[in-house]
N, C-alpha and C positions, 0 to 999 in steps of 0.2 A: 662144882656148881657151875650152873650154866652162863654165859656170856649175858650181859645186860643189852638189852636190843632197843632201849629207848622207851619213851613214854608209849609210842604207836604200838608196842606189843605188851599185852597185859599178863600174857604166862610165857616167859622164857622158856622154861623146861619142855613144855608142850610143844613149843614154836621150834625149838631144835630138834625134838623127837621127830617131828613131822617133816621136816627138811631132812633128816638124816633116812627117812623112807622115801626120799625123792619128789615131795611135792614142791610146788613153786612157792617162792618167797609169798607171793599173795594169799594165795589158798592156805596155806600154814599160819599166816597172821589171822586171817579170819577165822579159822578153826580155834586158834588158840586164846583169841580174843573172845569170842562166843562161850568157849568153856568158863573163861575166867570172869563173865557176867552173870551175876546172880539174876537177871532179868530173863535168862534164854537158858535152853537146856537142850543142846544140840544133841545129846544121845537119844534123846525121844525119837521115835521112828514114826515116820507117815505125817501127812497132813490133817485138817479138819475135814475134808472132802468124804463122803461116804464112798466106799469101794464101786466101782463099776456096775458090777451085778445089782445095786440096789437103785441104779439109774433106769429111767425109761427107755424104750427105743429112741424116742424123740429127742431128750437130752443126750444121749449118746451121738446122735446124728447130727445136733447141731454142733458139738465139741468136735467132731470128724470136719465137719464142715469149716470151723474156724482156724483147723491146723492143715486143713487141704487134703485130706485123705481122699484119693481118686477110687470110684467105684462105689462110693458109701450108699448111693441110693438102692441098690440092688443087695446089699448087706442085711443079714439077720442081726438080731442083738447080739448074739455070741459072737457073729464076725465081726463085728462093730467092737466088741471088747477087745478082741484080739487084735485089730488094727490098731486101735488107739494105744494099747500096750507096746507093741511093737513098733510104733512110729519112733 
């Protein structure tokens, strides 16, 4: 049986397993608590935004501008996608 980590940790077994894998206390707590919550599903991958391939070049350019990618003015849509993914 795992140690009781108090009210702040909702899933002690998951928390301990993550700590044993070398995760920080904070990260292990966030993941353990998310998995214990019925409102969250941390195992689902990806967000709600469509993949970059579905964005227009203008939308990609605007995103590249937001995060400060240099040389974006001269980039094609494919180059913008690659730059955004590698940033």
